[in-house]
Legacy VTK file of the C-alpha trace (Angstrom):
# vtk DataFile Version 3.0
C-alpha trace
ASCII
DATASET POLYDATA
POINTS 679 float
33.383 60.558 -54.381
29.516 59.182 -53.752
26.823 61.755 -53.891
25.308 62.544 -50.644
21.954 62.405 -52.395
20.329 60.466 -55.199
20.124 61.706 -58.672
16.483 62.811 -59.688
14.066 60.476 -60.845
12.179 62.255 -63.646
10.019 61.013 -66.670
11.675 59.613 -69.752
9.755 59.345 -72.857
9.768 56.115 -75.092
12.100 55.741 -78.127
10.422 54.357 -81.568
13.713 52.602 -82.284
12.899 48.837 -82.271
15.708 46.099 -81.608
16.063 43.199 -84.091
17.007 40.663 -80.996
17.507 40.839 -77.242
19.619 38.708 -74.911
17.203 36.333 -73.033
18.074 34.030 -70.267
20.915 33.892 -67.946
23.863 32.530 -69.470
27.359 32.860 -67.674
29.881 33.561 -70.367
33.499 32.273 -69.872
35.941 34.898 -70.523
36.661 34.932 -74.370
40.373 34.049 -75.329
42.186 36.240 -78.032
43.218 34.764 -81.364
46.665 34.632 -82.228
47.184 34.651 -85.644
48.890 31.645 -87.007
49.029 30.386 -83.441
46.759 28.070 -81.445
45.851 27.515 -77.754
47.686 28.484 -74.923
47.656 26.151 -71.986
44.419 24.018 -72.985
42.981 22.398 -69.941
43.642 18.986 -70.970
47.298 19.738 -71.230
47.181 21.591 -67.887
44.933 19.382 -65.638
47.901 17.009 -64.993
50.220 19.617 -63.942
47.551 21.148 -61.596
46.883 17.792 -60.115
50.404 17.105 -59.638
51.032 19.945 -56.905
49.416 20.400 -53.257
45.786 21.791 -53.168
45.260 24.642 -50.737
43.590 28.030 -50.155
46.098 30.241 -48.446
43.963 33.062 -48.041
40.490 32.988 -49.118
39.100 35.983 -51.699
36.192 38.105 -50.092
32.568 37.153 -51.019
31.868 37.705 -54.535
28.966 38.785 -56.503
29.451 36.251 -59.255
27.254 33.606 -60.736
28.133 29.946 -60.304
30.432 28.522 -62.936
32.576 31.838 -63.355
36.204 31.941 -62.556
37.010 34.740 -59.925
37.672 37.804 -61.937
40.835 38.757 -60.021
43.466 41.481 -61.351
40.925 42.778 -63.881
39.554 46.664 -64.086
36.147 45.332 -62.643
37.773 43.542 -59.730
36.154 45.824 -57.307
32.664 45.604 -58.619
32.918 41.711 -57.690
34.833 41.373 -54.632
34.319 42.518 -51.148
31.282 44.454 -49.335
30.496 47.262 -50.536
31.090 47.090 -54.025
33.552 49.400 -55.476
33.467 51.892 -58.432
35.080 50.792 -61.718
36.153 52.637 -64.595
35.125 51.468 -68.060
36.608 54.466 -70.117
34.910 56.827 -70.816
32.735 56.150 -68.140
32.707 55.665 -64.512
30.006 53.370 -62.841
28.894 51.544 -59.694
26.540 49.594 -58.365
23.691 50.747 -55.887
21.359 49.311 -53.607
18.846 48.922 -56.414
20.552 49.068 -59.644
23.610 51.081 -60.598
24.690 54.750 -61.388
27.250 56.178 -63.867
28.825 59.334 -65.159
31.692 60.980 -66.951
34.612 61.571 -64.153
35.367 65.235 -63.575
39.135 65.155 -64.360
41.189 67.477 -62.317
45.072 67.971 -62.331
47.167 69.120 -59.142
50.806 68.965 -58.981
51.309 65.325 -58.242
47.896 63.665 -59.095
45.316 63.415 -61.965
42.217 62.752 -60.524
39.089 61.262 -62.056
36.893 59.418 -59.528
33.467 57.947 -59.785
30.611 60.283 -60.618
26.875 59.260 -60.109
25.441 61.545 -62.639
22.681 59.219 -63.578
21.083 56.302 -61.621
19.045 53.617 -62.723
16.963 51.824 -60.081
15.385 48.505 -61.114
14.397 47.176 -57.621
17.006 44.793 -57.203
17.991 43.160 -54.129
20.849 41.163 -55.233
23.148 41.878 -58.427
26.010 39.098 -59.851
28.362 39.070 -62.323
26.932 36.579 -64.922
29.228 36.976 -67.921
32.574 38.669 -68.435
34.835 38.492 -71.616
37.692 40.496 -73.516
36.337 44.150 -72.704
32.683 43.857 -71.557
31.029 42.940 -68.191
27.249 41.339 -67.797
25.641 42.349 -64.651
22.033 40.490 -63.592
19.679 41.982 -61.516
17.541 40.106 -59.061
14.719 40.460 -56.702
14.593 37.523 -54.716
14.926 34.440 -57.315
13.371 36.361 -60.103
15.903 37.709 -62.645
14.669 41.327 -63.425
17.109 42.099 -66.357
20.882 42.286 -67.421
23.017 45.188 -67.485
26.282 45.496 -69.816
29.106 47.681 -69.704
32.442 47.702 -71.687
35.667 49.232 -71.627
35.604 51.986 -74.363
32.012 51.921 -74.616
29.792 55.172 -73.576
26.796 53.057 -73.669
25.402 51.354 -70.618
22.869 48.857 -71.422
19.901 47.164 -69.734
17.687 44.817 -71.196
14.570 43.661 -69.229
14.020 39.891 -68.696
10.817 40.274 -66.669
8.144 42.771 -66.463
9.253 45.768 -64.455
9.520 49.534 -63.563
12.398 51.096 -63.795
13.343 54.741 -61.892
16.075 56.457 -63.685
17.614 59.928 -63.170
17.023 61.064 -66.947
14.617 63.822 -67.796
11.992 63.698 -70.683
11.431 66.484 -72.892
9.284 64.786 -75.850
9.498 61.694 -77.979
12.261 59.707 -79.154
15.789 59.611 -78.003
16.337 62.405 -75.388
19.593 64.119 -73.835
19.809 65.967 -70.368
22.438 68.255 -69.392
23.636 67.129 -65.864
26.456 69.171 -64.325
28.725 70.086 -67.092
28.060 67.041 -69.098
25.392 65.943 -71.403
23.677 62.297 -71.277
21.355 60.604 -73.396
18.650 57.739 -73.225
17.253 55.354 -75.593
14.396 52.982 -74.694
12.067 50.416 -76.406
9.998 50.580 -73.339
6.983 53.511 -72.051
7.860 56.120 -69.901
5.025 57.887 -67.233
6.268 60.312 -64.770
9.887 59.622 -63.661
9.377 55.733 -64.374
10.088 53.379 -67.330
7.972 50.358 -67.768
9.806 47.521 -69.633
8.345 44.187 -70.666
10.801 41.252 -71.151
13.133 42.119 -74.360
12.730 45.526 -74.009
15.671 47.899 -73.368
16.817 51.140 -72.128
20.435 52.180 -73.090
22.072 55.289 -71.533
25.072 57.240 -73.185
27.462 60.084 -72.281
27.905 62.658 -74.938
31.354 63.700 -75.907
32.553 67.200 -76.498
31.551 67.557 -80.200
29.604 64.544 -80.636
26.590 64.440 -82.499
23.297 63.521 -80.423
21.462 61.776 -83.256
24.513 59.171 -84.065
24.967 58.379 -80.310
21.080 58.056 -80.034
21.082 55.787 -83.345
23.927 53.625 -81.695
22.035 53.437 -78.555
19.273 51.533 -80.442
21.541 48.701 -80.793
22.485 47.482 -77.091
25.797 46.060 -76.397
25.891 42.574 -75.880
29.544 41.438 -75.210
33.277 41.954 -76.875
35.877 39.772 -78.827
39.484 39.859 -78.808
42.112 38.796 -81.154
45.929 39.550 -81.569
48.753 39.347 -83.911
52.822 39.835 -84.121
54.506 40.380 -87.440
56.323 42.728 -89.554
57.687 44.588 -86.707
53.944 45.371 -85.278
51.841 44.179 -82.341
48.109 44.509 -82.953
45.105 44.049 -80.961
41.589 44.039 -82.457
38.440 44.306 -79.681
35.144 43.596 -81.343
32.122 44.795 -80.155
28.889 42.959 -80.237
25.315 44.502 -80.574
21.847 43.078 -79.929
21.508 42.959 -83.994
25.127 43.151 -85.282
24.762 46.765 -85.819
27.858 49.561 -85.527
28.392 51.002 -82.403
30.557 54.430 -80.960
33.864 53.421 -79.381
36.217 55.645 -77.162
39.803 55.207 -77.948
42.686 55.678 -75.761
46.155 57.741 -76.683
47.972 54.877 -77.280
45.452 53.497 -79.681
44.617 56.612 -81.523
47.941 57.278 -83.544
47.427 53.726 -85.206
43.675 53.382 -85.341
41.955 51.272 -88.063
38.423 52.417 -87.317
36.313 54.888 -88.773
35.692 58.189 -87.123
32.043 59.247 -86.384
29.439 59.521 -88.921
29.323 63.235 -89.163
32.945 63.160 -89.849
33.654 65.473 -86.397
36.489 65.142 -83.875
34.382 64.000 -80.959
36.178 63.231 -77.623
36.017 62.726 -73.980
38.276 63.886 -71.274
39.842 61.198 -69.215
42.906 61.211 -66.765
44.989 59.483 -69.699
44.153 62.168 -72.061
41.723 62.696 -74.669
39.740 59.703 -75.800
38.699 59.767 -79.407
35.550 58.585 -80.675
35.184 56.096 -83.540
32.483 54.337 -85.017
32.013 50.537 -86.464
32.115 47.103 -84.587
35.644 46.849 -83.491
38.846 48.760 -82.118
42.004 47.813 -83.967
45.128 49.207 -83.203
49.019 48.155 -83.408
52.136 49.163 -81.442
55.886 48.479 -82.276
57.052 44.907 -81.776
59.480 44.810 -78.615
61.731 42.010 -79.209
62.551 39.934 -75.900
65.757 40.053 -74.482
67.657 37.708 -72.198
71.162 38.707 -72.028
73.317 41.749 -73.163
75.780 41.722 -76.100
79.180 42.114 -74.895
81.046 41.459 -77.887
82.031 44.921 -78.934
83.588 45.328 -75.624
87.273 45.473 -75.167
89.587 43.329 -73.532
90.092 45.594 -70.340
86.373 46.131 -70.299
85.647 42.292 -70.369
88.693 41.825 -67.851
87.037 44.328 -65.399
83.804 42.792 -65.968
85.478 38.824 -65.252
86.781 40.287 -61.683
83.811 41.972 -60.779
81.478 39.164 -61.688
83.604 37.031 -59.344
83.107 39.273 -56.548
79.454 39.559 -56.903
79.563 35.466 -56.821
81.550 35.897 -53.707
79.049 38.398 -52.000
75.885 36.349 -53.079
74.097 35.123 -50.137
71.243 32.341 -49.661
68.350 33.202 -51.783
65.385 34.650 -50.084
62.630 32.277 -49.814
59.502 34.176 -50.906
58.193 34.624 -54.087
58.810 38.065 -54.821
62.358 38.874 -53.528
63.381 34.830 -54.139
62.300 35.411 -58.062
64.503 38.539 -58.129
67.574 36.857 -56.722
67.399 34.273 -59.377
67.031 36.681 -61.944
70.250 38.738 -60.601
71.883 35.363 -60.818
70.799 34.425 -64.285
71.974 37.864 -65.070
75.647 37.338 -63.745
75.975 33.836 -65.275
74.969 35.559 -68.604
78.226 37.949 -67.881
80.394 35.538 -66.851
79.885 33.255 -69.695
80.477 36.139 -72.388
83.777 37.825 -70.789
85.220 34.089 -70.474
84.931 33.665 -66.533
84.046 30.055 -66.717
84.682 29.074 -63.362
82.451 31.842 -62.027
79.788 30.928 -64.862
79.587 27.124 -63.772
79.364 28.182 -60.016
76.522 30.741 -60.779
74.776 27.757 -62.764
74.991 25.449 -60.090
73.333 28.029 -57.908
70.326 28.816 -59.964
69.767 25.400 -60.945
69.677 24.212 -57.499
67.508 26.792 -56.211
65.049 26.478 -59.433
65.012 22.528 -58.827
63.681 23.048 -55.209
61.115 25.409 -56.484
60.305 23.310 -59.387
59.407 20.217 -57.302
55.486 19.620 -57.865
54.871 18.196 -54.431
57.245 20.566 -52.562
54.417 22.219 -50.547
53.509 18.910 -49.313
57.044 18.916 -47.349
57.679 22.529 -46.925
56.014 26.117 -46.467
58.663 27.783 -48.845
60.101 27.593 -52.185
56.902 25.751 -53.581
53.688 26.144 -55.050
50.190 24.954 -54.348
46.990 25.348 -56.478
44.082 27.259 -55.124
41.044 25.567 -56.207
38.780 28.360 -54.998
40.630 31.270 -56.496
41.780 29.084 -59.717
45.390 30.086 -59.359
48.915 29.168 -58.747
50.315 30.418 -55.086
53.818 30.346 -54.482
55.128 29.681 -50.581
55.933 31.711 -48.880
54.031 34.557 -50.032
54.781 38.055 -50.271
53.193 41.694 -50.713
49.909 40.013 -50.715
50.053 37.642 -53.294
48.324 35.029 -51.521
45.232 37.003 -52.609
46.557 37.294 -55.897
48.349 40.408 -55.616
51.191 41.118 -58.232
51.256 37.517 -59.695
53.170 38.877 -62.913
55.698 40.577 -61.355
56.854 37.872 -59.004
56.457 34.956 -61.612
58.034 37.235 -64.325
61.422 36.896 -62.397
61.125 33.132 -62.485
60.212 32.966 -66.038
62.897 35.055 -66.918
65.593 33.413 -64.871
64.409 29.988 -66.067
64.393 31.309 -69.781
67.715 32.490 -69.826
69.152 29.299 -68.479
67.606 26.866 -70.286
67.807 28.808 -73.709
70.331 26.401 -74.763
69.804 23.527 -72.226
66.752 21.387 -73.263
67.063 19.195 -70.597
66.509 21.914 -67.974
63.719 23.265 -69.582
62.277 19.881 -69.412
62.867 19.017 -65.941
61.630 22.705 -64.869
58.481 22.767 -67.157
55.848 20.868 -65.033
55.740 23.761 -62.464
57.079 26.472 -64.561
54.497 25.939 -67.261
52.053 26.627 -64.009
53.408 29.771 -63.137
52.965 30.771 -66.988
49.423 29.423 -67.124
48.522 31.470 -63.835
49.306 34.395 -66.166
48.583 33.574 -69.763
46.096 30.821 -70.144
44.007 31.480 -73.349
42.396 28.293 -74.175
39.929 28.410 -77.311
37.032 27.356 -75.115
37.886 28.615 -72.135
39.608 26.941 -69.001
37.864 25.760 -65.510
41.567 26.007 -64.049
42.735 29.281 -64.931
41.095 32.652 -65.814
42.416 33.984 -69.281
45.368 36.356 -69.063
44.753 37.201 -65.425
46.378 40.294 -65.080
46.415 41.749 -68.670
43.983 44.226 -69.972
43.711 44.214 -73.755
41.910 47.459 -74.120
44.319 49.678 -71.450
47.285 47.521 -73.145
48.408 47.199 -69.545
48.372 44.844 -66.484
46.330 45.288 -63.050
48.371 44.575 -59.795
45.664 44.319 -57.249
44.168 40.767 -57.011
40.652 42.205 -55.626
40.841 45.854 -56.143
39.134 47.262 -52.610
39.855 50.820 -53.794
37.371 53.479 -54.925
39.920 54.542 -57.222
39.227 51.091 -59.322
42.554 48.804 -59.909
45.891 49.911 -60.095
49.693 49.034 -61.320
52.588 50.659 -60.073
55.920 48.870 -61.452
54.999 49.097 -65.196
58.899 47.739 -65.647
57.904 44.833 -63.997
55.095 44.063 -65.731
57.334 44.331 -68.870
59.782 42.213 -67.620
56.945 39.777 -66.952
56.223 39.381 -70.521
59.793 39.368 -71.528
60.191 36.512 -69.289
57.351 34.621 -70.742
58.781 34.969 -74.201
62.130 33.545 -73.161
60.689 30.727 -71.243
58.031 29.917 -74.018
61.301 29.797 -76.809
63.171 27.944 -74.572
60.487 25.162 -74.440
59.357 25.725 -78.074
55.792 26.807 -77.264
54.984 28.750 -80.378
51.320 29.997 -79.392
52.701 31.188 -75.947
55.472 32.902 -77.832
53.059 34.790 -80.023
50.761 35.916 -77.128
53.691 36.861 -74.822
55.346 38.595 -77.825
51.820 40.488 -77.983
51.651 41.481 -74.295
55.315 42.577 -74.225
54.995 45.112 -77.094
51.465 46.154 -75.690
52.775 46.564 -72.232
55.977 48.381 -73.132
53.841 50.739 -75.218
51.134 51.639 -72.483
54.140 52.124 -70.062
55.883 54.743 -72.238
52.389 56.390 -73.180
51.137 56.280 -69.197
53.992 55.876 -67.015
57.359 57.330 -68.384
56.896 59.350 -71.636
53.439 60.780 -72.054
53.138 63.931 -74.043
53.167 66.768 -71.568
51.822 68.936 -73.881
48.382 67.494 -73.683
45.615 69.412 -71.749
45.394 66.828 -69.211
49.005 67.680 -67.605
48.387 71.175 -67.217
49.604 71.919 -63.728
51.220 68.311 -62.939
54.337 69.137 -62.303
56.238 65.626 -62.742
57.272 63.901 -65.937
56.320 60.600 -64.787
53.539 59.125 -63.099
54.543 56.098 -61.097
51.109 54.591 -59.845
48.184 54.679 -62.254
44.631 53.793 -61.466
41.337 53.271 -63.121
40.422 56.691 -61.703
43.569 58.401 -60.693
47.109 58.791 -61.579
49.909 59.474 -58.859
53.263 60.578 -58.306
53.324 58.322 -55.571
54.613 54.791 -54.730
53.096 52.330 -52.176
56.258 52.225 -50.018
58.260 55.574 -50.455
57.881 58.948 -50.528
61.533 59.571 -52.000
61.567 60.923 -55.517
63.930 58.424 -56.619
61.644 55.796 -55.706
59.006 57.033 -57.989
61.454 56.691 -60.918
63.139 53.548 -59.932
59.977 51.632 -59.288
59.033 52.156 -63.274
62.593 51.159 -64.627
63.561 48.149 -62.424
64.535 45.374 -63.512
66.727 47.249 -66.367
67.605 44.459 -68.643
68.149 43.756 -72.187
64.597 44.587 -72.841
64.681 47.973 -71.326
65.444 49.720 -74.650
61.641 50.745 -74.870
62.375 53.370 -71.721
64.648 55.259 -74.200
63.134 58.736 -75.498
63.811 62.356 -75.468
67.540 62.485 -73.925
66.722 66.158 -72.422
63.551 64.483 -70.581
65.514 61.540 -69.457
68.034 64.058 -67.866
65.524 66.313 -66.140
63.574 63.228 -65.194
67.022 62.029 -63.325
67.590 65.455 -61.953
64.117 65.697 -60.248
64.630 61.930 -59.097
68.097 62.444 -57.891
68.894 66.162 -57.555
71.938 65.729 -55.308
73.300 62.335 -57.167
72.834 58.775 -57.002
73.216 57.940 -53.488
69.596 57.441 -53.135
67.270 54.341 -53.204
67.397 52.725 -56.732
70.462 54.658 -57.455
71.576 51.883 -59.649
68.785 51.817 -61.614
68.779 55.669 -62.280
72.653 55.312 -63.290
71.341 52.715 -66.024
68.465 54.993 -67.120
70.756 57.951 -67.686
72.739 55.733 -70.317
69.930 56.052 -72.563
70.260 59.645 -72.937
73.495 59.282 -75.046
76.890 57.408 -74.851
78.450 60.313 -73.410
75.674 59.985 -70.467
76.604 56.368 -70.298
80.327 57.196 -69.578
79.548 59.708 -67.090
77.559 56.782 -65.333
80.085 54.477 -65.848
82.546 56.927 -63.951
80.306 57.208 -61.228
79.950 53.440 -60.704
82.855 52.864 -58.145
81.418 55.608 -55.785
78.078 54.299 -55.832
77.739 52.401 -52.221
76.822 48.699 -52.130
73.273 48.790 -50.292
72.341 51.335 -53.845
72.377 48.230 -55.721
69.109 46.541 -55.812
68.734 43.071 -54.922
67.745 42.035 -58.244
70.505 43.767 -59.934
74.620 43.687 -59.606
77.239 45.740 -59.923
78.602 43.451 -62.812
75.266 43.792 -64.577
75.275 47.504 -63.799
78.463 47.803 -65.249
78.147 45.743 -68.276
74.940 47.729 -69.123
76.913 51.128 -69.058
79.693 49.579 -70.959
77.420 48.500 -73.900
75.813 52.141 -74.158
79.047 53.747 -73.977
80.338 51.948 -76.663
77.045 52.459 -78.863
LINES 1 680
679 0 1 2 3 4 5 6 7 8 9 10 11 12 13 14 15 16 17 18 19 20 21 22 23 24 25 26 27 28 29 30 31 32 33 34 35 36 37 38 39 40 41 42 43 44 45 46 47 48 49 50 51 52 53 54 55 56 57 58 59 60 61 62 63 64 65 66 67 68 69 70 71 72 73 74 75 76 77 78 79 80 81 82 83 84 85 86 87 88 89 90 91 92 93 94 95 96 97 98 99 100 101 102 103 104 105 106 107 108 109 110 111 112 113 114 115 116 117 118 119 120 121 122 123 124 125 126 127 128 129 130 131 132 133 134 135 136 137 138 139 140 141 142 143 144 145 146 147 148 149 150 151 152 153 154 155 156 157 158 159 160 161 162 163 164 165 166 167 168 169 170 171 172 173 174 175 176 177 178 179 180 181 182 183 184 185 186 187 188 189 190 191 192 193 194 195 196 197 198 199 200 201 202 203 204 205 206 207 208 209 210 211 212 213 214 215 216 217 218 219 220 221 222 223 224 225 226 227 228 229 230 231 232 233 234 235 236 237 238 239 240 241 242 243 244 245 246 247 248 249 250 251 252 253 254 255 256 257 258 259 260 261 262 263 264 265 266 267 268 269 270 271 272 273 274 275 276 277 278 279 280 281 282 283 284 285 286 287 288 289 290 291 292 293 294 295 296 297 298 299 300 301 302 303 304 305 306 307 308 309 310 311 312 313 314 315 316 317 318 319 320 321 322 323 324 325 326 327 328 329 330 331 332 333 334 335 336 337 338 339 340 341 342 343 344 345 346 347 348 349 350 351 352 353 354 355 356 357 358 359 360 361 362 363 364 365 366 367 368 369 370 371 372 373 374 375 376 377 378 379 380 381 382 383 384 385 386 387 388 389 390 391 392 393 394 395 396 397 398 399 400 401 402 403 404 405 406 407 408 409 410 411 412 413 414 415 416 417 418 419 420 421 422 423 424 425 426 427 428 429 430 431 432 433 434 435 436 437 438 439 440 441 442 443 444 445 446 447 448 449 450 451 452 453 454 455 456 457 458 459 460 461 462 463 464 465 466 467 468 469 470 471 472 473 474 475 476 477 478 479 480 481 482 483 484 485 486 487 488 489 490 491 492 493 494 495 496 497 498 499 500 501 502 503 504 505 506 507 508 509 510 511 512 513 514 515 516 517 518 519 520 521 522 523 524 525 526 527 528 529 530 531 532 533 534 535 536 537 538 539 540 541 542 543 544 545 546 547 548 549 550 551 552 553 554 555 556 557 558 559 560 561 562 563 564 565 566 567 568 569 570 571 572 573 574 575 576 577 578 579 580 581 582 583 584 585 586 587 588 589 590 591 592 593 594 595 596 597 598 599 600 601 602 603 604 605 606 607 608 609 610 611 612 613 614 615 616 617 618 619 620 621 622 623 624 625 626 627 628 629 630 631 632 633 634 635 636 637 638 639 640 641 642 643 644 645 646 647 648 649 650 651 652 653 654 655 656 657 658 659 660 661 662 663 664 665 666 667 668 669 670 671 672 673 674 675 676 677 678
């Protein structure tokens, strides 16, 4: 919560540490694309521009006013979207810090982490405030992990502030002579630290101090930092002498690993100190702090380890994409049962919904039914299902469809720089949940077109636009789509809210639908032979699944942050909070189901300790599977063991039809359980 009073503004002494080079002028940076090892550009503008030109242009719902420099693409679905959109700006969470713009500058601090039975909270703490006398602030640059905010007094640029995910530093560089009031107290010369509340903060400046004010000339800097537990103040003061200027991203997939490398650039290319999240720590390639200690910050996601260097590099297990279940090991009786059931599911298939979420789910359901029918010899059923899916996707994939109708079509929003499907749902017209929605379309198209190049070619003009909305990574940037709209490389997962008008930052609920998005993207890339897109999508798929396990479904409950938390999952994660809650239901089964669905061939990443799976299901459905998402819970139970799968199989006949999700079917449910029962 915001403090009711402003932090003290007291004297700060000047540091004798000089910088070799500083940023000058105001240059609006485009987001930097990640480089795929051996890959290439993903949706370069020259290739995508004709596709965009072929669909109608329309703004269905305008985004809120933005604090954004001219020429920068609106950064929807990012960790810092709340800083950019709406009035007033919201707090954001560039871990380990919390940060917010104030009337004349900014405030920041380390979140205070508190754990209750259902929530792990670590909201905004305005421990240190800097007032540069600004009457206007704009985001003038952003890239893989950093954001540059420029402060103005009228038309005069006063300076620029850089914050970054993983950085404990807030770097301000003056571009005009100014006096800066700060909440740090000085006790002597050089870099200084002060304890504010329970935490220690430091400041290094190349300006001069008198009373409670820093005097800075153009090119001079002030860099604040938060000290971690066990941190060496001298090491942090040395790093603070080299202000952060930006970040870069590279990724690679190979040898069973997906690797992410975030580079941190400083004014003179000197090393810095970086906070690593728990999912990164096990495979870090970075060096520990210079003193060899084990410094760390507390966060809502667990302890953040401090490492030294110019980059943060880590890897996770590669998760192979899957568009089907292998039914080859099933016996003739099981296949006959599936053939009968897939025919029944076809008979009860109704008209596809017209909105972009439920319509996509229905397409994915039918694609899975088709896959089952093909494998069990139900040829006429398979043909009928293929006709249904192809006819529906043919309608959706008409480039000019929205010139003729208000549903089952897409438009290009030139103001927000993205594709909006009509009719929209769950706020997708303001860029909420695009990866959830479009992931189902990509999955269905990838499954159906896997061995049908003609289908892939006919759908590509629009399907590639859905993919570009999520996954553009052009080497020189793009004026049409932002870089990887929803995906956060540092966090390893996506953000769902378009403009994030929340004090707790951005959020994501259905981690499993995010995994589904990148699985679908891989399948579409494979069906269309887009190698660079396939590499990027495989990296995002692997990273999202690893973070989903680390922070949603399979976190280490022995970590101190979980003391007092009474649940085995968190179903809604924010920048500044983690909840056992959903947006739509208070039912315990909803908390689990929303991080499981859709259960597909790629959902093996959800497997883990059998006892934990059983305990999680017992919490979600203590009286059995006649609950919301009962089908997904049954499928999850099969990951515990073949015996659990057989028990679930025995329960399927008694599962009410309304307990089978609209994106699932009894055929797919049976097929999944049969495969796992036979394992």
